[in-house]
C-alpha positions as CSV (number, residue, x, y, z in Angstrom):
1,M,-40.2,15.2,16.7
2,G,-38.2,12.9,14.3
3,R,-37.4,13.2,10.8
4,A,-40.1,10.8,10.1
5,A,-42.7,12.4,11.6
6,N,-41.6,15.9,10.2
7,P,-41.5,15.9,6.7
8,D,-41.1,20.0,6.6
9,R,-38.0,20.0,9.4
10,H,-35.4,22.7,9.0
11,L,-38.0,24.3,6.1
12,H,-39.0,28.1,6.8
13,S,-41.0,30.2,4.0
14,R,-40.0,33.2,3.3
15,S,-42.3,36.6,2.3
16,D,-41.7,35.8,-1.3
17,G,-42.7,32.4,-1.1
18,K,-39.3,30.7,-1.3
19,F,-38.6,28.2,1.0
20,R,-35.1,28.3,3.0
21,Y,-33.0,25.6,4.8
22,V,-32.7,27.1,8.6
23,R,-31.1,24.7,11.4
24,R,-29.3,25.0,14.5
25,V,-25.8,23.8,14.6
26,P,-25.3,21.0,17.6
27,L,-23.3,22.3,20.2
28,D,-20.2,19.8,19.9
29,A,-20.2,20.6,16.0
30,L,-20.5,24.8,16.9
31,R,-17.7,24.4,19.2
32,A,-15.4,22.9,16.2
33,L,-16.6,25.4,13.7
34,R,-15.6,28.4,15.9
35,E,-12.5,27.1,16.1
36,Y,-11.7,27.9,12.5
37,D,-14.5,30.9,12.8
38,P,-15.2,32.4,16.3
39,E,-18.3,34.2,14.7
40,H,-19.9,31.4,13.3
41,P,-23.7,31.5,13.7
42,E,-25.4,29.2,15.8
43,V,-27.8,28.9,13.1
44,V,-27.5,28.1,9.5
45,R,-29.8,29.4,6.8
46,R,-29.6,28.9,3.2
47,S,-32.1,29.8,0.3
48,L,-33.4,26.7,-1.6
49,N,-34.5,28.9,-4.3
50,T,-37.8,27.3,-4.9
51,K,-41.5,27.7,-4.2
52,E,-42.2,24.1,-4.6
53,R,-42.6,22.1,-1.5
54,E,-41.6,18.6,-2.6
55,V,-38.5,20.4,-4.4
56,A,-37.6,22.1,-1.1
57,R,-38.0,18.7,0.8
58,R,-35.4,17.4,-1.7
59,K,-33.1,19.9,-1.5
60,R,-33.5,20.2,2.4
61,D,-32.6,16.5,2.7
62,A,-29.2,16.5,0.3
63,M,-28.3,19.4,2.7
64,E,-29.1,18.0,5.7
65,Q,-27.2,15.1,4.9
66,A,-24.1,16.9,4.0
67,D,-24.3,19.1,7.1
68,D,-24.6,15.5,9.0
69,D,-21.3,14.3,7.5
70,Y,-19.5,17.6,7.9
71,W,-20.5,18.3,11.4
72,A,-19.4,14.7,12.0
73,S,-16.0,14.7,10.8
74,L,-15.6,17.9,12.5
75,V,-16.3,16.2,15.7
76,A,-14.4,13.4,15.1
77,G,-11.3,15.4,14.5
78,D,-10.8,14.3,10.6
79,L,-10.5,18.0,9.4
80,P,-7.9,19.6,11.4
81,A,-8.8,23.2,12.4
82,K,-6.2,24.9,10.5
83,E,-6.9,23.0,7.0
84,T,-9.2,25.8,5.5
85,Y,-8.8,24.6,2.2
86,E,-10.4,20.9,3.4
87,K,-13.1,22.6,5.3
88,A,-13.9,24.6,2.3
89,I,-14.3,21.4,0.2
90,A,-16.6,20.2,2.5
91,R,-18.6,23.3,2.9
92,A,-18.9,23.4,-0.7
93,K,-20.4,19.9,-0.8
94,S,-23.1,20.5,1.5
95,L,-24.1,23.6,-0.7
96,R,-24.2,21.0,-3.7
97,L,-21.4,23.4,-5.4
98,E,-18.0,22.1,-6.8
99,Y,-15.2,24.1,-5.2
100,R,-13.2,26.2,-7.8
101,P,-10.8,28.7,-6.3
102,A,-11.4,32.6,-7.0
103,A,-8.7,33.1,-9.5
104,D,-10.8,29.8,-11.4
105,L,-13.9,31.7,-10.8
106,A,-13.1,35.1,-12.2
107,A,-11.4,33.7,-14.8
108,N,-14.0,31.3,-15.9
109,A,-17.3,31.3,-14.5
110,T,-20.2,32.5,-16.2
111,L,-22.1,35.6,-15.1
112,E,-25.1,33.3,-14.0
113,E,-23.0,31.4,-12.1
114,L,-21.3,33.7,-10.0
115,I,-24.7,35.3,-9.4
116,A,-26.0,32.0,-8.1
117,R,-22.7,31.1,-6.1
118,I,-23.3,35.1,-4.4
119,R,-27.0,34.3,-3.4
120,L,-26.0,31.3,-1.5
121,I,-24.5,34.1,0.8
122,E,-26.7,35.4,3.4
123,N,-26.9,37.4,6.4
124,P,-26.0,36.5,8.6
125,A,-23.4,34.1,6.9
126,D,-20.2,32.6,7.9
127,K,-17.2,32.6,6.7
128,L,-16.5,29.1,5.6
129,T,-19.6,29.3,3.5
130,A,-18.5,32.5,1.6
131,A,-15.2,30.7,1.0
132,A,-16.6,27.8,-0.2
133,A,-18.8,29.7,-2.4
134,L,-16.6,32.0,-4.0
135,G,-13.3,29.8,-3.7
136,G,-11.9,32.2,-0.9
137,A,-10.0,29.3,0.6
138,G,-7.5,29.7,-2.3
139,E,-5.7,26.4,-3.9
140,P,-5.3,23.2,-2.4
141,T,-2.2,22.8,-0.3
142,T,-1.6,19.2,1.1
143,T,1.5,18.0,2.5
144,L,3.0,15.0,1.5
145,D,2.6,13.6,5.0
146,D,-1.0,14.2,4.8
147,A,-1.2,12.7,1.5
148,F,0.7,9.7,2.6
149,D,-1.8,9.3,5.5
150,V,-4.6,9.1,3.0
151,F,-2.5,6.8,0.7
152,E,-1.9,4.3,3.5
153,K,-4.8,4.4,5.5
154,T,-7.5,4.9,2.6
155,I,-6.3,4.3,-0.9
156,R,-4.1,1.0,0.2
157,K,-6.0,-0.1,2.9
158,A,-7.4,-3.2,1.4
159,E,-4.2,-4.3,0.1
160,L,-2.3,-3.8,3.3
161,A,-4.9,-5.6,5.0
162,R,-3.7,-8.9,3.2
163,K,-0.5,-8.5,4.8
164,S,1.0,-9.7,8.2
165,E,2.0,-6.9,10.7
166,H,5.9,-7.5,9.6
167,Q,5.0,-7.0,5.9
168,R,2.8,-3.9,6.8
169,R,6.1,-2.4,8.6
170,K,8.4,-3.3,5.7
171,W,6.2,-1.6,3.2
172,R,6.1,1.6,5.3
173,E,9.4,1.8,5.9
174,L,10.2,1.6,2.1
175,K,7.6,4.0,1.1
176,Q,8.5,6.4,4.1
177,R,12.3,6.0,2.6
178,G,11.3,7.6,-0.5
179,L,9.1,10.5,1.0
180,T,12.2,11.4,3.3
181,N,14.6,11.3,0.8
182,F,12.4,13.5,-1.7
183,K,11.7,16.1,1.4
184,R,15.5,16.2,2.2
185,E,16.8,16.5,-1.0
186,V,14.0,18.7,-3.0
187,G,11.9,20.2,-0.4
188,D,8.4,19.5,1.7
189,I,6.4,20.5,-1.1
190,A,2.6,20.7,-1.1
191,V,1.6,17.9,-3.4
192,E,-0.2,20.0,-5.7
193,K,2.7,22.3,-6.3
194,I,5.3,19.1,-7.3
195,G,5.6,19.2,-11.1
196,R,8.0,18.0,-13.5
197,P,10.7,20.2,-12.3
198,E,10.5,18.9,-8.8
199,A,10.4,15.4,-10.2
200,N,13.2,15.9,-12.3
201,K,15.2,17.4,-9.4
202,F,14.8,14.1,-7.6
203,Y,15.6,11.8,-10.5
204,E,18.9,13.9,-11.2
205,W,19.8,13.4,-7.2
206,W,19.5,9.7,-7.4
207,L,21.4,9.7,-11.0
208,D,24.2,11.1,-9.5
209,R,24.4,8.2,-6.7
210,I,23.8,5.9,-9.4
211,V,26.4,7.0,-11.5
212,P,28.7,9.4,-9.6
213,P,31.1,11.4,-11.1
214,K,34.8,9.5,-12.0
215,G,37.4,10.3,-9.2
216,S,34.7,10.9,-6.4
217,G,35.4,8.0,-4.5
218,R,31.6,7.4,-3.9
219,K,30.0,3.8,-4.5
220,A,27.7,3.9,-7.3
221,L,24.3,2.5,-5.8
222,S,21.8,0.3,-7.7
223,A,19.7,1.4,-10.0
224,S,16.7,-0.6,-8.5
225,A,17.1,1.3,-5.1
226,G,16.5,4.7,-6.9
227,N,13.5,3.4,-9.2
228,K,11.7,2.1,-5.7
229,D,11.9,5.9,-4.9
230,M,10.9,6.8,-7.8
231,D,8.0,4.4,-7.8
232,T,6.8,5.8,-4.4
233,M,6.6,9.2,-5.3
234,R,4.6,8.3,-8.5
235,A,2.2,5.9,-6.7
236,L,1.7,8.4,-3.9
237,L,1.0,11.5,-6.4
238,G,-1.1,9.4,-8.8
239,E,-3.4,7.5,-6.7
240,Y,-3.9,10.6,-4.4
241,M,-4.8,12.8,-6.8
242,K,-7.0,10.7,-8.7
243,Y,-8.9,9.7,-5.3
244,K,-9.1,13.7,-4.4
245,H,-9.7,14.9,-7.6
246,A,-11.2,12.3,-10.0
247,S,-12.9,14.9,-12.3
248,V,-9.6,16.8,-13.1
249,A,-7.2,15.3,-15.7
250,Y,-3.9,15.0,-13.7
251,L,-0.3,14.8,-15.6
252,N,2.0,12.6,-13.0
253,P,5.1,14.6,-12.8
254,F,7.2,11.3,-12.0
255,A,5.8,9.5,-15.4
256,G,8.5,7.7,-17.2
257,L,11.0,8.7,-14.7
258,R,13.1,5.5,-14.1
259,F,16.4,4.1,-14.2
260,K,17.7,1.0,-16.7
261,D,19.6,-1.3,-14.6
262,R,21.9,-3.4,-16.6
263,S,23.5,-5.0,-13.9
264,K,22.1,-8.9,-13.1
265,N,22.5,-9.6,-9.4
266,T,21.4,-13.3,-9.5
267,R,22.5,-15.5,-6.7
268,P,24.7,-18.4,-7.4
269,P,23.5,-21.7,-6.7
270,F,25.6,-24.1,-4.4
271,S,26.8,-26.8,-6.3
272,E,25.4,-30.5,-5.5
273,K,28.8,-31.6,-4.3
274,W,28.9,-28.6,-1.9
275,I,25.8,-29.4,-0.4
276,R,26.2,-33.0,0.0
277,E,30.1,-32.5,1.4
278,K,30.1,-29.5,3.5
279,I,26.4,-28.4,4.6
280,L,25.0,-32.0,5.0
281,K,27.9,-33.5,6.7
282,P,27.1,-35.2,9.6
283,G,27.1,-32.4,12.4
284,V,28.2,-29.5,10.7
285,L,24.9,-28.0,11.4
286,D,24.4,-28.7,15.1
287,G,25.7,-25.3,15.9
288,L,22.7,-23.8,14.2
289,N,19.3,-23.6,16.6
290,D,16.8,-26.4,15.6
291,E,14.3,-24.2,13.8
292,A,16.9,-22.6,11.9
293,R,18.6,-26.3,11.0
294,A,15.5,-27.6,10.1
295,A,14.5,-24.8,7.7
296,V,17.9,-25.2,6.0
297,H,17.0,-29.1,5.2
298,I,13.3,-28.4,4.1
299,L,14.7,-25.5,1.4
300,I,17.3,-28.2,0.3
301,N,14.5,-30.4,-0.7
302,T,11.6,-28.2,-1.7
303,G,13.3,-25.2,-3.1
304,A,10.8,-23.0,-1.3
305,R,11.5,-19.5,-0.2
306,P,12.8,-19.4,3.3
307,S,9.8,-16.6,4.2
308,E,7.3,-19.4,2.8
309,I,8.9,-22.1,4.9
310,V,9.3,-20.1,8.5
311,N,5.6,-18.8,8.1
312,L,3.5,-22.1,7.7
313,T,0.9,-22.7,10.1
314,A,-0.1,-26.2,11.4
315,D,-3.1,-26.2,9.1
316,R,-1.0,-26.3,5.9
317,I,1.7,-28.7,7.2
318,V,0.2,-31.9,5.9
319,F,1.1,-35.5,7.3
320,T,-2.2,-37.4,7.0
321,A,-2.1,-37.2,3.2
322,E,-0.8,-40.4,0.9
323,T,1.9,-37.9,0.0
324,P,3.0,-35.4,2.9
325,Y,3.2,-32.0,1.8
326,I,3.3,-28.5,2.8
327,D,0.8,-26.0,1.4
328,I,2.2,-22.5,0.5
329,K,-1.0,-20.0,0.0
330,E,-2.2,-16.6,0.9
331,T,-4.0,-16.5,4.5
332,E,-5.9,-13.8,6.2
333,E,-2.9,-13.3,8.2
334,R,-0.1,-12.9,5.7
335,E,0.1,-11.9,2.0
336,I,2.3,-14.4,-0.5
337,K,4.5,-13.1,-3.3
338,A,2.4,-13.6,-5.9
339,E,-0.4,-15.5,-7.1
340,A,2.0,-18.2,-8.7
341,S,3.2,-18.6,-5.5
342,T,0.5,-20.7,-4.4
343,R,1.5,-24.6,-4.6
344,R,1.8,-27.8,-2.7
345,L,5.1,-28.8,-2.1
346,P,5.5,-32.7,-1.3
347,L,8.1,-33.3,1.6
348,V,10.7,-36.3,1.0
349,G,14.0,-37.1,2.6
350,I,15.6,-34.7,5.2
351,A,12.6,-32.0,4.5
352,L,10.2,-34.7,5.8
353,E,12.3,-35.7,9.1
354,A,12.7,-31.8,9.5
355,M,8.8,-31.0,8.9
356,K,8.3,-33.5,11.6
357,L,10.0,-32.0,14.2
358,F,8.1,-28.9,13.7
359,P,4.3,-29.8,12.8
360,K,3.0,-26.7,14.0
361,G,5.4,-24.2,12.3
362,F,8.5,-22.0,13.2
363,P,7.3,-19.4,16.0
364,R,11.1,-18.3,16.5
365,Y,11.4,-17.1,12.8
366,K,7.5,-16.6,12.0
367,D,7.0,-12.9,10.5
368,N,10.3,-11.7,10.8
369,D,13.5,-11.3,8.7
370,V,15.7,-13.1,11.1
371,L,16.3,-16.3,9.6
372,S,18.4,-15.6,6.5
373,A,20.6,-13.4,8.7
374,T,21.2,-16.3,11.7
375,V,22.0,-18.7,8.9
376,N,24.0,-16.5,6.7
377,K,26.2,-15.7,9.7
378,F,26.5,-19.3,10.7
379,F,27.4,-20.3,7.4
380,E,30.2,-17.5,7.0
381,E,31.6,-18.4,10.6
382,N,31.8,-22.1,9.6
383,G,33.3,-21.9,6.2
384,L,29.9,-23.1,4.5
385,L,29.5,-20.3,1.9
386,E,31.0,-21.8,-1.5
387,T,31.8,-18.0,-2.4
388,D,31.2,-14.5,-1.0
389,K,28.6,-14.2,-3.1
390,H,26.7,-17.5,-1.8
391,S,23.8,-16.7,0.8
392,L,20.8,-19.2,2.3
393,Y,18.7,-18.2,-0.9
394,C,21.4,-19.7,-3.0
395,L,20.3,-23.1,-1.9
396,R,16.7,-22.6,-3.5
397,H,18.6,-21.7,-6.4
398,S,20.3,-25.2,-6.2
399,F,17.1,-27.0,-6.3
400,E,15.9,-25.3,-9.3
401,E,19.6,-26.0,-11.1
402,R,19.2,-29.8,-10.1
403,C,15.9,-29.8,-11.5
404,K,17.1,-28.6,-15.0
405,K,19.9,-31.1,-14.9
406,A,17.1,-33.8,-14.2
407,K,15.2,-32.8,-17.5
408,V,12.1,-31.7,-15.1
409,D,9.5,-30.1,-17.6
410,E,10.0,-26.4,-17.6
411,E,6.0,-25.9,-16.4
412,L,6.5,-28.3,-13.5
413,R,9.9,-26.5,-12.5
414,R,8.0,-23.1,-12.7
415,Y,5.5,-24.3,-10.5
416,L,7.7,-25.9,-8.1
417,M,9.5,-22.8,-7.7
418,G,6.1,-20.7,-7.5
419,H,7.1,-18.7,-10.7
420,A,4.5,-17.5,-13.2
421,I,3.1,-20.0,-15.5
422,K,1.7,-18.5,-18.7
423,R,-1.4,-20.8,-18.9
424,P,-3.8,-22.1,-15.8
425,K,-2.1,-24.6,-13.8
426,Y,-3.8,-27.9,-14.3
427,G,-3.3,-30.8,-11.9
428,Y,-0.5,-29.9,-9.9
429,S,-2.0,-28.5,-6.5
430,E,-4.5,-31.8,-6.1
431,D,-2.5,-34.4,-7.8
432,L,1.1,-34.7,-6.3
433,T,2.3,-37.4,-8.5
434,W,4.2,-35.3,-10.9
435,S,5.9,-33.0,-8.5
436,L,6.4,-35.9,-6.2
437,D,8.3,-37.7,-9.0
438,A,10.4,-34.7,-9.9
439,I,11.5,-34.1,-6.2
440,Q,12.4,-37.5,-5.4
441,R,14.7,-37.1,-8.6
442,V,16.4,-34.3,-7.3
443,A,16.2,-34.5,-3.3
444,L,19.1,-34.8,-1.1
445,P,20.8,-36.5,0.0
């Protein structure tokens, strides 16, 4: 008989007239339960503490749904057998209780609450229900790896879905670096046990690397590198604890721990003279493969980021418009750096000719970081770097510098570069007239 056909399913009336919830545990769930408690009963019995049938039905519905969810999670393997605390949390929810450790109950619970919890444990009672009702599973002990698993696969799932496979891999590598450094230098400590002393220890370890003792012979690392690790730990702990324990006030132990970076590692622009006489000298780039050479030409006359160029797809390379252009925007397959990066850039001169050679994009360099390494190596080997501080990306800064010298309106210049504009962008994306005029003034050769 199905649920709808049997409104009194799992309801048994006791001798005192009160109803009890009685239900046989499915075999697959029972097997999973007995990995934790070999003596777990085949049938669960819980008092509903009411003589009113309608009230009993409502309580039964809540317990039934909680048990269904709990048993399904066990069968699916979502709750590892050894994680007693997580299982006790799930069981407490099925009992419509807030799980509280035994020490907390002893110190703070009222007599009425304790009595109510004790009454939930009836013979035959399973150990997990007793642990859930009386806090016998102790305090939470979530490993950093388990917390990161939830952080990546649940908390940040929607954000990561917008990234490409390569972007997701880079995101994960950066976060794992911070996690690995913390575990190695401070310890693989349960998330709930990490406090300000542990956070300070990690901060001090990084401080020693950023400002090494005089005479140590160690090279100072950048404050940016340390901040990335601190940000990883702050985000992981803060977001995980909020997700798992939303009702509990949590003071993030990494709050306010950041390093001030006084150095400005800005890349110098290539001079226009250098680009014309060295990089664009006939035959100089013949040793580069066709895709890399085309990307260099497009970068020179658009100022686009190298990653924005090589990840273009055919639908965002437009030759049929009155003014040919590339459409830089976020897609289902790949996230862009920021909302301000969304823009349309007219193609003129060597950029237009280069783009015509690859109307469907750049498969060799799509969704990877190989282009910059390839071009930088070629430039270095062929004397095309103006100084040892120059790199491929400096061609983008050269475009911006030429715009400044040509007195291109600052707001339009920020739009062309994909930088934030303090007010909404009007007209630029749909009407390419203004941006075309600006690019034509600075285009090379």
